[in-house]
Steps between C-alpha positions, in 0.01 A plus 500: 500500500398186689709282268804723552460473879473120487802478269703722735412284802591178316826652377587614851452155655681333207800731549503443875488122456800509266712751693782357706706625790872430502672383817876559489691264728840573651634209291428700183208282394159647423166342588181605324153493649257717692608625843216453748659628819821520697613567856832507683555126452329376181361603164200318357437486127305308238637361175391276216648154454367268230198729461419466871505791744719422800588692816839501667690687769863608497717632781539875482875494566540323163332787314654826385196665344166458326392679183134528407342511154531881500879459541495636855775342709468441874824411676452241775866425565630592844861472612498235772811296580296250703348362176812541287413837344824684577484753214327835496217557250724674241763227534243224462357671192845491338554141616173393337590691183814288477299183559248598232770571242667167573168314484410655165835538325781293652605195295759235581525279187848367581377333816247280322767361264763444769238358737381252241856396408594464866201275571558296186874471563453372854243250376732371228790475745275312743412230245851464350690176561866455417593207278752373753253485789441182697181434303469255215465784252760471222322642194629853433294557190197659668556862608833404657334398824227765536163385640653177631441577868159564654421860603554585866409786732795690351251617235337715768818697571453752212143572607615606847847635426461699179227741625730588791791564264276703267409734785858582601632737226391865519226606259602719208240767423474598134384846400213354298372327815447831681192718461657800674879533475509738796414202719840346424647744752264381775611215727147373584423469127816297442418274796150434368626420151770272642253309717264415215781447249664235718161346571431464128843347440441245776164403351649466151788296643261268683280453195771432245732295721201275578424482127862405427496224762166372370637498144800294612275245671274486193805434280603221737169318460503564125849348478378196691221452249722517190782279630 
């Protein structure tokens, strides 16, 4: 009997130490940790990072709800236009559902290819020199003039311009991206999906346009070495 009691106590504390609360932000992201306390302004929680227990505070207006290890949800979101929370609780719930679906399911593969090609194309154009330029260059046998001029700040244009362009077209929502098809009739859901979808496209555009520009510069230095 004593052994059973000790085992039960150890199991209880082991379960408590492993249980995590979930903090759902209005951005659709979820933080995991243990909620210590909250008031009208802040929520304090602990979390593990690199096997160390850390404590942090987050503004309450950024939080929609918390869910404990028993799956009990406590809604902290309050409609307050002074902090940018213009939606009602039901509207914000739909908005976050759209954000969550976009975070988990939305893909934009075409934007990585076009971003890379745009960055690479600008880089190649930047280092191209015509054969009839005022320079002493007369040999047309090497890449027809590519990599003959030094790279300039023009290589930075794709990194700044392409993410802006990637965020302009409306986001197309595919049926497979949606967890609840009834939400497709709800405007807040569509707004949430659109916000995160465009955000992901901008990030992909930034990443791959920078990679394309870097590839062009790397090819320039490689060409210099093999001339």
